[in-house]
VMD Tcl script that builds the backbone (N, CA, C; Angstrom):
set m [mol new atoms 516]
animate dup $m
set s [atomselect $m all]
$s set {name element resname resid chain x y z} {
  {N N UNK 1 A -14.561 4.331 12.947}
  {CA C UNK 1 A -15.178 4.114 11.888}
  {C C UNK 1 A -14.999 2.925 11.785}
  {N N UNK 2 A -15.886 1.905 11.238}
  {CA C UNK 2 A -15.424 0.342 11.589}
  {C C UNK 2 A -16.411 0.138 10.115}
  {N N UNK 3 A -15.830 -1.036 9.097}
  {CA C UNK 3 A -16.589 -1.642 8.081}
  {C C UNK 3 A -17.554 -2.561 8.608}
  {N N UNK 4 A -18.321 -2.435 7.990}
  {CA C UNK 4 A -19.572 -3.566 8.014}
  {C C UNK 4 A -19.323 -5.127 7.319}
  {N N UNK 5 A -19.355 -6.112 7.818}
  {CA C UNK 5 A -19.080 -7.246 6.620}
  {C C UNK 5 A -20.488 -7.951 6.263}
  {N N UNK 6 A -20.788 -8.661 5.322}
  {CA C UNK 6 A -21.793 -8.998 4.576}
  {C C UNK 6 A -22.801 -10.016 6.131}
  {N N UNK 7 A -21.889 -10.513 6.956}
  {CA C UNK 7 A -22.246 -11.093 7.561}
  {C C UNK 7 A -22.816 -10.745 9.394}
  {N N UNK 8 A -22.954 -9.189 8.981}
  {CA C UNK 8 A -23.330 -8.645 10.323}
  {C C UNK 8 A -21.997 -8.435 11.242}
  {N N UNK 9 A -21.017 -8.764 10.763}
  {CA C UNK 9 A -19.368 -8.776 11.471}
  {C C UNK 9 A -18.994 -7.293 11.143}
  {N N UNK 10 A -18.207 -6.508 11.886}
  {CA C UNK 10 A -17.487 -5.205 11.673}
  {C C UNK 10 A -16.028 -5.851 11.811}
  {N N UNK 11 A -15.380 -4.825 11.024}
  {CA C UNK 11 A -14.217 -4.881 10.790}
  {C C UNK 11 A -13.375 -3.652 11.479}
  {N N UNK 12 A -12.175 -3.559 12.159}
  {CA C UNK 12 A -11.702 -2.727 12.740}
  {C C UNK 12 A -10.938 -1.739 11.645}
  {N N UNK 13 A -10.564 -0.869 12.452}
  {CA C UNK 13 A -10.137 0.561 11.283}
  {C C UNK 13 A -8.730 0.084 10.570}
  {N N UNK 14 A -7.867 -0.704 11.439}
  {CA C UNK 14 A -6.586 -1.471 10.890}
  {C C UNK 14 A -6.992 -1.994 9.774}
  {N N UNK 15 A -7.607 -3.601 9.655}
  {CA C UNK 15 A -7.903 -3.977 9.047}
  {C C UNK 15 A -8.977 -3.416 7.866}
  {N N UNK 16 A -9.570 -2.492 8.170}
  {CA C UNK 16 A -10.478 -1.750 7.166}
  {C C UNK 16 A -9.263 -1.187 6.195}
  {N N UNK 17 A -8.544 -0.499 6.643}
  {CA C UNK 17 A -7.641 0.402 6.116}
  {C C UNK 17 A -6.973 -0.738 4.562}
  {N N UNK 18 A -6.122 -1.942 5.287}
  {CA C UNK 18 A -5.715 -2.834 4.409}
  {C C UNK 18 A -6.697 -3.384 3.451}
  {N N UNK 19 A -7.714 -3.098 3.495}
  {CA C UNK 19 A -9.108 -3.790 2.956}
  {C C UNK 19 A -9.016 -2.580 1.839}
  {N N UNK 20 A -9.159 -1.392 2.222}
  {CA C UNK 20 A -9.585 -0.113 1.695}
  {C C UNK 20 A -8.348 -0.126 0.009}
  {N N UNK 21 A -7.184 0.001 1.095}
  {CA C UNK 21 A -5.783 -0.119 0.232}
  {C C UNK 21 A -5.990 -0.415 -1.315}
  {N N UNK 22 A -6.218 -2.117 -0.869}
  {CA C UNK 22 A -6.186 -3.261 -1.909}
  {C C UNK 22 A -7.104 -3.301 -2.859}
  {N N UNK 23 A -8.671 -2.397 -2.346}
  {CA C UNK 23 A -9.523 -2.774 -3.375}
  {C C UNK 23 A -9.566 -1.353 -4.052}
  {N N UNK 24 A -8.948 -0.025 -2.968}
  {CA C UNK 24 A -8.501 0.840 -4.500}
  {C C UNK 24 A -7.270 0.908 -5.406}
  {N N UNK 25 A -6.402 0.283 -4.822}
  {CA C UNK 25 A -4.958 0.046 -5.571}
  {C C UNK 25 A -4.909 -1.487 -6.131}
  {N N UNK 26 A -5.187 -1.343 -7.544}
  {CA C UNK 26 A -5.461 -2.668 -7.660}
  {C C UNK 26 A -3.514 -3.511 -8.121}
  {N N UNK 27 A -2.871 -2.187 -7.966}
  {CA C UNK 27 A -1.642 -2.404 -8.341}
  {C C UNK 27 A -0.932 -3.212 -7.149}
  {N N UNK 28 A -1.081 -2.672 -5.747}
  {CA C UNK 28 A -0.623 -3.252 -4.297}
  {C C UNK 28 A -1.399 -4.549 -4.438}
  {N N UNK 29 A 0.082 -5.984 -4.307}
  {CA C UNK 29 A -0.602 -7.298 -4.285}
  {C C UNK 29 A -0.538 -7.766 -2.790}
  {N N UNK 30 A 0.042 -7.214 -1.916}
  {CA C UNK 30 A -0.348 -7.332 -0.504}
  {C C UNK 30 A 0.477 -6.168 -0.077}
  {N N UNK 31 A -0.093 -6.155 1.507}
  {CA C UNK 31 A 0.059 -5.526 2.149}
  {C C UNK 31 A -0.009 -5.495 3.364}
  {N N UNK 32 A 1.211 -4.934 4.332}
  {CA C UNK 32 A 1.469 -5.888 5.860}
  {C C UNK 32 A 1.160 -4.734 6.954}
  {N N UNK 33 A 0.590 -4.912 8.267}
  {CA C UNK 33 A 0.733 -4.038 9.409}
  {C C UNK 33 A 1.600 -4.691 10.360}
  {N N UNK 34 A 2.748 -4.068 10.651}
  {CA C UNK 34 A 3.250 -4.397 11.935}
  {C C UNK 34 A 3.113 -3.267 12.853}
  {N N UNK 35 A 2.544 -3.574 14.096}
  {CA C UNK 35 A 2.652 -2.720 15.412}
  {C C UNK 35 A 3.731 -2.630 16.187}
  {N N UNK 36 A 4.600 -3.263 15.772}
  {CA C UNK 36 A 5.610 -3.176 17.006}
  {C C UNK 36 A 6.610 -2.133 16.539}
  {N N UNK 37 A 6.591 -1.935 14.919}
  {CA C UNK 37 A 7.390 -0.791 14.242}
  {C C UNK 37 A 6.407 0.193 13.764}
  {N N UNK 38 A 5.010 0.138 13.738}
  {CA C UNK 38 A 4.147 0.929 13.754}
  {C C UNK 38 A 4.722 1.418 12.420}
  {N N UNK 39 A 4.639 -0.078 11.055}
  {CA C UNK 39 A 4.804 0.064 10.034}
  {C C UNK 39 A 3.607 -0.325 8.539}
  {N N UNK 40 A 3.500 0.372 7.582}
  {CA C UNK 40 A 2.485 -0.342 6.857}
  {C C UNK 40 A 3.746 -0.962 5.840}
  {N N UNK 41 A 3.919 -2.494 5.374}
  {CA C UNK 41 A 4.779 -2.298 3.842}
  {C C UNK 41 A 3.808 -2.841 2.733}
  {N N UNK 42 A 3.978 -2.430 2.087}
  {CA C UNK 42 A 3.372 -2.559 0.298}
  {C C UNK 42 A 3.864 -3.538 -0.579}
  {N N UNK 43 A 3.395 -4.768 -0.554}
  {CA C UNK 43 A 4.417 -5.359 -1.782}
  {C C UNK 43 A 3.672 -5.277 -3.142}
  {N N UNK 44 A 4.811 -4.862 -4.684}
  {CA C UNK 44 A 3.939 -4.523 -5.725}
  {C C UNK 44 A 4.743 -5.945 -6.257}
  {N N UNK 45 A 4.076 -6.786 -7.185}
  {CA C UNK 45 A 4.795 -8.128 -7.947}
  {C C UNK 45 A 4.787 -7.745 -9.549}
  {N N UNK 46 A 6.234 -7.934 -9.725}
  {CA C UNK 46 A 6.515 -7.460 -11.310}
  {C C UNK 46 A 6.649 -8.629 -11.635}
  {N N UNK 47 A 6.222 -8.792 -12.752}
  {CA C UNK 47 A 6.181 -10.131 -13.541}
  {C C UNK 47 A 7.381 -10.919 -14.279}
  {N N UNK 48 A 8.478 -9.920 -14.070}
  {CA C UNK 48 A 9.721 -10.471 -14.158}
  {C C UNK 48 A 10.904 -10.483 -13.449}
  {N N UNK 49 A 12.107 -10.619 -14.042}
  {CA C UNK 49 A 13.074 -10.746 -12.782}
  {C C UNK 49 A 14.132 -9.560 -13.036}
  {N N UNK 50 A 13.716 -8.018 -11.817}
  {CA C UNK 50 A 14.142 -6.901 -12.321}
  {C C UNK 50 A 15.812 -6.958 -12.249}
  {N N UNK 51 A 16.339 -5.828 -13.287}
  {CA C UNK 51 A 17.656 -5.771 -12.946}
  {C C UNK 51 A 18.189 -5.441 -11.957}
  {N N UNK 52 A 19.460 -5.087 -11.461}
  {CA C UNK 52 A 19.685 -4.879 -10.178}
  {C C UNK 52 A 19.885 -2.787 -10.607}
  {N N UNK 53 A 19.768 -2.611 -12.067}
  {CA C UNK 53 A 20.240 -1.184 -12.101}
  {C C UNK 53 A 18.505 -0.737 -12.786}
  {N N UNK 54 A 17.371 -1.401 -13.314}
  {CA C UNK 54 A 16.084 -1.046 -12.807}
  {C C UNK 54 A 15.356 -1.141 -11.598}
  {N N UNK 55 A 16.110 -1.668 -10.694}
  {CA C UNK 55 A 15.415 -1.167 -9.237}
  {C C UNK 55 A 16.272 0.016 -8.771}
  {N N UNK 56 A 17.622 0.105 -9.158}
  {CA C UNK 56 A 18.355 1.824 -8.216}
  {C C UNK 56 A 17.778 2.230 -8.971}
  {N N UNK 57 A 17.320 2.736 -10.624}
  {CA C UNK 57 A 16.949 3.961 -10.950}
  {C C UNK 57 A 15.242 3.928 -10.458}
  {N N UNK 58 A 14.696 2.543 -10.021}
  {CA C UNK 58 A 13.003 3.090 -9.101}
  {C C UNK 58 A 13.604 3.648 -8.459}
  {N N UNK 59 A 14.980 3.301 -7.296}
  {CA C UNK 59 A 14.970 3.638 -5.890}
  {C C UNK 59 A 14.834 5.179 -6.242}
  {N N UNK 60 A 16.178 5.506 -6.886}
  {CA C UNK 60 A 16.585 6.708 -6.878}
  {C C UNK 60 A 14.828 7.850 -7.503}
  {N N UNK 61 A 14.513 7.182 -8.300}
  {CA C UNK 61 A 13.373 8.165 -8.611}
  {C C UNK 61 A 12.617 8.038 -7.604}
  {N N UNK 62 A 11.640 7.264 -6.912}
  {CA C UNK 62 A 10.647 7.120 -5.829}
  {C C UNK 62 A 11.380 8.200 -4.923}
  {N N UNK 63 A 12.575 7.991 -4.270}
  {CA C UNK 63 A 12.817 8.695 -3.222}
  {C C UNK 63 A 13.061 10.338 -4.026}
  {N N UNK 64 A 13.267 10.818 -4.598}
  {CA C UNK 64 A 13.449 11.989 -5.234}
  {C C UNK 64 A 12.035 12.355 -5.081}
  {N N UNK 65 A 10.684 11.463 -5.717}
  {CA C UNK 65 A 9.609 12.168 -5.833}
  {C C UNK 65 A 9.345 12.336 -4.632}
  {N N UNK 66 A 9.388 11.331 -3.399}
  {CA C UNK 66 A 8.896 11.487 -2.275}
  {C C UNK 66 A 9.721 12.653 -1.469}
  {N N UNK 67 A 11.103 12.877 -1.559}
  {CA C UNK 67 A 11.653 14.179 -0.983}
  {C C UNK 67 A 10.962 15.187 -1.262}
  {N N UNK 68 A 10.451 15.813 -2.262}
  {CA C UNK 68 A 9.892 16.466 -3.034}
  {C C UNK 68 A 8.654 16.767 -2.658}
  {N N UNK 69 A 7.787 16.076 -2.461}
  {CA C UNK 69 A 6.813 15.934 -1.668}
  {C C UNK 69 A 6.380 16.131 -0.197}
  {N N UNK 70 A 7.525 15.972 0.734}
  {CA C UNK 70 A 8.031 16.063 2.470}
  {C C UNK 70 A 7.979 17.099 2.284}
  {N N UNK 71 A 9.126 17.979 1.159}
  {CA C UNK 71 A 9.358 18.901 1.262}
  {C C UNK 71 A 8.145 20.176 1.159}
  {N N UNK 72 A 7.579 19.723 -0.034}
  {CA C UNK 72 A 6.473 20.828 0.003}
  {C C UNK 72 A 4.715 20.510 0.823}
  {N N UNK 73 A 5.035 19.539 1.694}
  {CA C UNK 73 A 4.310 18.743 2.699}
  {C C UNK 73 A 5.045 19.640 4.082}
  {N N UNK 74 A 6.366 20.142 4.145}
  {CA C UNK 74 A 6.921 20.353 5.133}
  {C C UNK 74 A 6.839 19.537 6.322}
  {N N UNK 75 A 7.224 18.150 5.783}
  {CA C UNK 75 A 7.049 16.766 6.627}
  {C C UNK 75 A 8.425 16.201 6.666}
  {N N UNK 76 A 8.824 15.297 8.153}
  {CA C UNK 76 A 9.931 14.517 7.724}
  {C C UNK 76 A 9.366 13.073 8.294}
  {N N UNK 77 A 9.756 11.917 7.359}
  {CA C UNK 77 A 9.516 10.431 7.839}
  {C C UNK 77 A 10.545 9.998 8.500}
  {N N UNK 78 A 9.600 9.004 9.596}
  {CA C UNK 78 A 10.093 7.902 10.559}
  {C C UNK 78 A 10.777 6.719 9.805}
  {N N UNK 79 A 10.089 6.316 8.351}
  {CA C UNK 79 A 10.607 5.125 7.933}
  {C C UNK 79 A 10.178 5.290 6.712}
  {N N UNK 80 A 11.324 4.689 6.002}
  {CA C UNK 80 A 11.046 4.982 4.176}
  {C C UNK 80 A 11.969 4.423 3.925}
  {N N UNK 81 A 11.872 3.115 3.337}
  {CA C UNK 81 A 12.260 2.237 2.761}
  {C C UNK 81 A 11.884 1.467 2.211}
  {N N UNK 82 A 12.707 0.939 0.800}
  {CA C UNK 82 A 12.293 0.178 -0.542}
  {C C UNK 82 A 13.344 -1.260 -0.213}
  {N N UNK 83 A 13.161 -2.190 -0.910}
  {CA C UNK 83 A 13.874 -3.362 -0.691}
  {C C UNK 83 A 12.883 -4.214 -1.881}
  {N N UNK 84 A 13.801 -5.198 -2.130}
  {CA C UNK 84 A 13.495 -6.217 -3.359}
  {C C UNK 84 A 13.661 -7.586 -3.063}
  {N N UNK 85 A 13.241 -8.492 -3.787}
  {CA C UNK 85 A 13.916 -9.851 -3.936}
  {C C UNK 85 A 13.006 -10.789 -4.834}
  {N N UNK 86 A 13.947 -11.554 -5.262}
  {CA C UNK 86 A 13.253 -12.361 -6.473}
  {C C UNK 86 A 12.728 -13.413 -6.094}
  {N N UNK 87 A 11.749 -14.159 -6.905}
  {CA C UNK 87 A 11.229 -15.060 -6.290}
  {C C UNK 87 A 10.543 -15.905 -7.506}
  {N N UNK 88 A 11.408 -16.799 -7.643}
  {CA C UNK 88 A 10.936 -17.536 -9.236}
  {C C UNK 88 A 11.788 -16.741 -10.570}
  {N N UNK 89 A 10.293 -16.468 -10.957}
  {CA C UNK 89 A 10.427 -15.396 -12.230}
  {C C UNK 89 A 9.286 -13.960 -12.168}
  {N N UNK 90 A 9.366 -13.968 -10.597}
  {CA C UNK 90 A 9.078 -12.623 -9.922}
  {C C UNK 90 A 9.698 -12.038 -9.252}
  {N N UNK 91 A 9.725 -10.448 -9.292}
  {CA C UNK 91 A 10.753 -9.794 -8.642}
  {C C UNK 91 A 9.143 -8.849 -7.423}
  {N N UNK 92 A 9.793 -8.809 -6.232}
  {CA C UNK 92 A 8.736 -8.763 -4.762}
  {C C UNK 92 A 9.428 -7.199 -4.518}
  {N N UNK 93 A 8.762 -6.200 -4.850}
  {CA C UNK 93 A 8.784 -5.203 -4.300}
  {C C UNK 93 A 8.193 -4.707 -2.810}
  {N N UNK 94 A 9.351 -4.320 -2.396}
  {CA C UNK 94 A 8.428 -3.935 -1.043}
  {C C UNK 94 A 8.835 -2.734 -0.581}
  {N N UNK 95 A 7.405 -1.882 0.023}
  {CA C UNK 95 A 8.107 -0.703 0.448}
  {C C UNK 95 A 7.303 0.145 1.435}
  {N N UNK 96 A 8.461 0.451 2.671}
  {CA C UNK 96 A 7.769 0.371 3.832}
  {C C UNK 96 A 7.660 1.849 4.361}
  {N N UNK 97 A 6.547 1.836 5.283}
  {CA C UNK 97 A 6.385 3.470 5.629}
  {C C UNK 97 A 5.716 3.262 6.919}
  {N N UNK 98 A 5.961 4.692 7.614}
  {CA C UNK 98 A 5.666 4.862 9.054}
  {C C UNK 98 A 4.224 5.002 8.700}
  {N N UNK 99 A 3.326 4.601 10.039}
  {CA C UNK 99 A 2.080 5.221 9.751}
  {C C UNK 99 A 1.530 6.419 10.164}
  {N N UNK 100 A 2.455 6.886 11.417}
  {CA C UNK 100 A 2.359 8.466 11.623}
  {C C UNK 100 A 2.557 9.374 10.854}
  {N N UNK 101 A 3.155 9.215 9.705}
  {CA C UNK 101 A 3.206 10.398 8.933}
  {C C UNK 101 A 2.758 9.940 7.394}
  {N N UNK 102 A 2.509 8.619 6.924}
  {CA C UNK 102 A 1.898 8.518 5.700}
  {C C UNK 102 A 0.405 8.924 5.391}
  {N N UNK 103 A 0.617 9.504 4.143}
  {CA C UNK 103 A -1.025 9.865 3.917}
  {C C UNK 103 A -2.205 8.887 2.591}
  {N N UNK 104 A -2.792 9.311 2.279}
  {CA C UNK 104 A -3.427 8.959 1.493}
  {C C UNK 104 A -2.721 9.630 -0.228}
  {N N UNK 105 A -2.421 11.042 0.018}
  {CA C UNK 105 A -1.740 10.919 -1.190}
  {C C UNK 105 A -0.406 10.430 -1.540}
  {N N UNK 106 A 0.101 10.246 -0.643}
  {CA C UNK 106 A 1.489 9.635 -0.649}
  {C C UNK 106 A 1.263 8.209 -1.011}
  {N N UNK 107 A 0.130 7.490 -1.046}
  {CA C UNK 107 A -0.092 6.135 -1.247}
  {C C UNK 107 A -0.127 6.435 -2.788}
  {N N UNK 108 A -0.955 7.244 -2.946}
  {CA C UNK 108 A -1.660 7.602 -4.405}
  {C C UNK 108 A 0.059 7.545 -5.343}
  {N N UNK 109 A 1.078 8.701 -4.494}
  {CA C UNK 109 A 2.149 8.764 -5.553}
  {C C UNK 109 A 2.969 7.889 -5.985}
  {N N UNK 110 A 3.192 6.771 -4.567}
  {CA C UNK 110 A 4.007 5.874 -4.882}
  {C C UNK 110 A 3.679 4.826 -5.620}
  {N N UNK 111 A 2.372 4.677 -5.775}
  {CA C UNK 111 A 1.208 3.261 -6.951}
  {C C UNK 111 A 1.787 4.284 -8.069}
  {N N UNK 112 A 1.644 5.566 -8.872}
  {CA C UNK 112 A 2.196 6.238 -9.804}
  {C C UNK 112 A 3.266 5.702 -9.957}
  {N N UNK 113 A 4.636 6.285 -9.427}
  {CA C UNK 113 A 5.271 5.967 -9.432}
  {C C UNK 113 A 5.865 4.376 -9.768}
  {N N UNK 114 A 5.322 3.721 -8.906}
  {CA C UNK 114 A 5.776 2.059 -9.395}
  {C C UNK 114 A 5.081 2.027 -10.515}
  {N N UNK 115 A 4.027 2.173 -10.796}
  {CA C UNK 115 A 3.456 1.845 -12.794}
  {C C UNK 115 A 3.740 2.664 -13.555}
  {N N UNK 116 A 5.101 3.999 -13.481}
  {CA C UNK 116 A 5.322 4.026 -14.149}
  {C C UNK 116 A 7.006 3.582 -14.666}
  {N N UNK 117 A 6.890 2.616 -13.296}
  {CA C UNK 117 A 8.477 2.552 -13.477}
  {C C UNK 117 A 8.256 0.581 -14.361}
  {N N UNK 118 A 7.458 0.273 -13.970}
  {CA C UNK 118 A 7.088 -0.967 -14.527}
  {C C UNK 118 A 5.730 -1.211 -15.255}
  {N N UNK 119 A 5.639 -0.479 -16.296}
  {CA C UNK 119 A 4.814 -0.055 -16.847}
  {C C UNK 119 A 3.562 -1.367 -17.881}
  {N N UNK 120 A 4.743 -2.401 -18.101}
  {CA C UNK 120 A 4.222 -3.985 -18.820}
  {C C UNK 120 A 4.878 -4.569 -18.082}
  {N N UNK 121 A 5.050 -4.656 -16.635}
  {CA C UNK 121 A 5.490 -5.880 -15.980}
  {C C UNK 121 A 5.016 -5.734 -14.512}
  {N N UNK 122 A 4.036 -4.725 -14.062}
  {CA C UNK 122 A 3.462 -4.837 -12.843}
  {C C UNK 122 A 2.176 -5.194 -12.865}
  {N N UNK 123 A 1.910 -6.360 -12.094}
  {CA C UNK 123 A 0.967 -7.547 -11.915}
  {C C UNK 123 A -0.378 -6.411 -11.534}
  {N N UNK 124 A -1.487 -6.027 -12.253}
  {CA C UNK 124 A -2.448 -5.810 -11.386}
  {C C UNK 124 A -3.312 -6.382 -11.605}
  {N N UNK 125 A -4.373 -6.426 -10.472}
  {CA C UNK 125 A -5.363 -7.386 -11.009}
  {C C UNK 125 A -6.694 -6.540 -11.285}
  {N N UNK 126 A -7.173 -7.119 -12.189}
  {CA C UNK 126 A -8.483 -6.317 -12.762}
  {C C UNK 126 A -9.772 -5.242 -11.441}
  {N N UNK 127 A -10.309 -4.241 -12.203}
  {CA C UNK 127 A -10.637 -3.558 -10.691}
  {C C UNK 127 A -11.623 -3.558 -11.369}
  {N N UNK 128 A -12.581 -4.112 -12.499}
  {CA C UNK 128 A -13.955 -3.529 -13.289}
  {C C UNK 128 A -14.835 -3.781 -12.381}
  {N N UNK 129 A -14.685 -3.699 -11.290}
  {CA C UNK 129 A -16.356 -3.534 -10.572}
  {C C UNK 129 A -16.583 -2.166 -9.996}
  {N N UNK 130 A -15.082 -1.392 -9.639}
  {CA C UNK 130 A -15.179 -0.657 -9.138}
  {C C UNK 130 A -15.638 0.661 -9.736}
  {N N UNK 131 A -16.709 1.870 -9.342}
  {CA C UNK 131 A -16.744 3.320 -10.323}
  {C C UNK 131 A -15.915 3.845 -10.347}
  {N N UNK 132 A -15.575 4.986 -10.808}
  {CA C UNK 132 A -14.411 5.966 -11.210}
  {C C UNK 132 A -15.052 7.122 -9.972}
  {N N UNK 133 A -16.710 7.425 -9.953}
  {CA C UNK 133 A -16.824 8.114 -8.433}
  {C C UNK 133 A -16.308 7.201 -7.483}
  {N N UNK 134 A -16.569 6.104 -7.346}
  {CA C UNK 134 A -16.265 4.922 -5.466}
  {C C UNK 134 A -14.338 5.533 -5.610}
  {N N UNK 135 A -13.540 5.384 -6.480}
  {CA C UNK 135 A -12.387 6.258 -6.514}
  {C C UNK 135 A -12.047 7.332 -5.344}
  {N N UNK 136 A -12.583 8.066 -5.535}
  {CA C UNK 136 A -12.545 9.205 -4.668}
  {C C UNK 136 A -12.944 8.634 -3.279}
  {N N UNK 137 A -14.059 8.317 -3.497}
  {CA C UNK 137 A -14.887 7.894 -1.719}
  {C C UNK 137 A -13.930 7.079 -1.062}
  {N N UNK 138 A -12.626 6.040 -2.087}
  {CA C UNK 138 A -12.342 5.032 -0.944}
  {C C UNK 138 A -10.668 5.911 -0.957}
  {N N UNK 139 A -10.425 6.750 -1.342}
  {CA C UNK 139 A -9.371 7.537 -1.464}
  {C C UNK 139 A -9.472 8.262 0.149}
  {N N UNK 140 A -10.616 8.639 -0.111}
  {CA C UNK 140 A -11.315 10.107 1.336}
  {C C UNK 140 A -11.366 8.593 2.751}
  {N N UNK 141 A -11.644 7.351 2.481}
  {CA C UNK 141 A -11.962 6.896 3.418}
  {C C UNK 141 A -10.485 6.312 3.875}
  {N N UNK 142 A -9.809 6.122 3.101}
  {CA C UNK 142 A -7.887 5.406 3.533}
  {C C UNK 142 A -7.319 6.843 4.288}
  {N N UNK 143 A -7.829 8.050 3.741}
  {CA C UNK 143 A -7.553 9.245 4.632}
  {C C UNK 143 A -8.135 9.108 6.393}
  {N N UNK 144 A -8.990 9.094 6.261}
  {CA C UNK 144 A -9.861 9.075 7.782}
  {C C UNK 144 A -9.460 7.665 8.506}
  {N N UNK 145 A -8.856 6.565 7.725}
  {CA C UNK 145 A -8.885 5.007 8.590}
  {C C UNK 145 A -7.110 5.383 9.434}
  {N N UNK 146 A -6.084 6.333 8.225}
  {CA C UNK 146 A -5.031 6.358 8.567}
  {C C UNK 146 A -4.711 7.412 9.684}
  {N N UNK 147 A -5.574 8.482 9.830}
  {CA C UNK 147 A -6.042 9.086 10.961}
  {C C UNK 147 A -6.352 8.536 11.978}
  {N N UNK 148 A -7.602 7.538 12.146}
  {CA C UNK 148 A -7.644 6.886 13.286}
  {C C UNK 148 A -6.779 6.200 13.736}
  {N N UNK 149 A -6.200 5.208 12.796}
  {CA C UNK 149 A -4.724 4.481 13.053}
  {C C UNK 149 A -3.741 5.511 13.650}
  {N N UNK 150 A -3.613 6.390 13.786}
  {CA C UNK 150 A -2.243 7.147 14.321}
  {C C UNK 150 A -2.705 7.139 15.690}
  {N N UNK 151 A -4.044 7.724 15.857}
  {CA C UNK 151 A -4.520 7.580 17.491}
  {C C UNK 151 A -4.876 6.496 18.200}
  {N N UNK 152 A -5.071 5.197 17.613}
  {CA C UNK 152 A -5.196 4.271 18.317}
  {C C UNK 152 A -4.026 3.153 18.246}
  {N N UNK 153 A -2.835 3.160 17.212}
  {CA C UNK 153 A -2.139 2.465 17.138}
  {C C UNK 153 A -2.342 1.097 17.200}
  {N N UNK 154 A -3.078 0.336 16.584}
  {CA C UNK 154 A -3.617 -1.342 17.068}
  {C C UNK 154 A -2.245 -2.140 17.013}
  {N N UNK 155 A -2.447 -3.010 17.985}
  {CA C UNK 155 A -1.358 -3.629 18.454}
  {C C UNK 155 A -1.312 -5.392 17.692}
  {N N UNK 156 A -2.293 -5.463 16.864}
  {CA C UNK 156 A -2.369 -6.839 16.100}
  {C C UNK 156 A -1.687 -6.378 14.585}
  {N N UNK 157 A -0.979 -7.621 14.444}
  {CA C UNK 157 A -0.179 -7.630 13.196}
  {C C UNK 157 A -1.229 -8.286 12.393}
  {N N UNK 158 A -1.376 -7.766 11.074}
  {CA C UNK 158 A -2.325 -8.057 10.145}
  {C C UNK 158 A -1.921 -7.641 8.205}
  {N N UNK 159 A -1.915 -9.145 7.962}
  {CA C UNK 159 A -1.571 -8.959 6.699}
  {C C UNK 159 A -2.576 -9.518 5.555}
  {N N UNK 160 A -2.742 -8.322 4.473}
  {CA C UNK 160 A -3.826 -8.432 3.061}
  {C C UNK 160 A -3.538 -8.820 1.865}
  {N N UNK 161 A -3.825 -9.789 1.619}
  {CA C UNK 161 A -3.296 -9.865 -0.062}
  {C C UNK 161 A -4.860 -10.260 -1.046}
  {N N UNK 162 A -4.212 -9.992 -2.055}
  {CA C UNK 162 A -5.724 -10.732 -3.331}
  {C C UNK 162 A -5.425 -12.130 -3.537}
  {N N UNK 163 A -6.743 -12.840 -3.801}
  {CA C UNK 163 A -6.348 -14.434 -4.393}
  {C C UNK 163 A -7.493 -14.396 -5.083}
  {N N UNK 164 A -7.690 -14.394 -6.382}
  {CA C UNK 164 A -8.812 -14.948 -7.299}
  {C C UNK 164 A -9.873 -13.508 -7.046}
  {N N UNK 165 A -10.051 -12.766 -7.379}
  {CA C UNK 165 A -10.484 -11.478 -6.856}
  {C C UNK 165 A -11.272 -11.384 -5.760}
  {N N UNK 166 A -10.461 -11.794 -4.633}
  {CA C UNK 166 A -11.032 -11.979 -3.001}
  {C C UNK 166 A -10.056 -10.639 -2.468}
  {N N UNK 167 A -10.066 -10.243 -1.420}
  {CA C UNK 167 A -9.208 -9.859 -0.466}
  {C C UNK 167 A -9.361 -10.224 0.735}
  {N N UNK 168 A -8.677 -10.806 1.015}
  {CA C UNK 168 A -8.030 -11.783 2.437}
  {C C UNK 168 A -7.431 -11.164 3.155}
  {N N UNK 169 A -7.617 -10.577 4.653}
  {CA C UNK 169 A -6.936 -10.379 5.762}
  {C C UNK 169 A -7.034 -11.272 7.126}
  {N N UNK 170 A -5.336 -11.635 7.571}
  {CA C UNK 170 A -5.370 -12.221 8.165}
  {C C UNK 170 A -4.389 -11.405 9.208}
  {N N UNK 171 A -4.537 -12.268 10.549}
  {CA C UNK 171 A -4.314 -11.646 11.360}
  {C C UNK 171 A -3.034 -12.747 12.200}
  {N N UNK 172 A -2.055 -11.957 12.224}
  {CA C UNK 172 A -0.581 -12.614 11.931}
  {C C UNK 172 A -0.169 -12.912 13.799}
}
mol reanalyze $m
mol bondsrecalc $m
mol representation Tube
mol addrep $m
């Protein structure tokens, strides 16, 4: 499955996955695919400097939710790491997950927990152009692309982010 571009070209499933995640979830500021580690790194931008306590509480809450999710799905993850850094007046929150066990439902859960923990400071790009019925289609597409990536495990490092209403993808 490949996404078709306006100029007649195609996008690989790995690039398409990153694009779909950014289109579906305007809360995600940047996403990276690392083929060597076989992980996706989700980066969220918080519009203030978060305290150590806020970050610790967030990590505990997210890990608790994810452990419950994995228990209910009877799954074990290979990579599940949360870290943060401060850049000027922003906090960058990074969540790493292995592609082999990641699901579209888990992505939605992660997004929900991030939004609940940083309701007033999470930077969310406006997504006025996406209709509600398209959101379910995007989630289904994300699930299909994750399945495709698991079977092919692309070898290209990719970085995708938003800039002024556009989604940009780069081969690193």
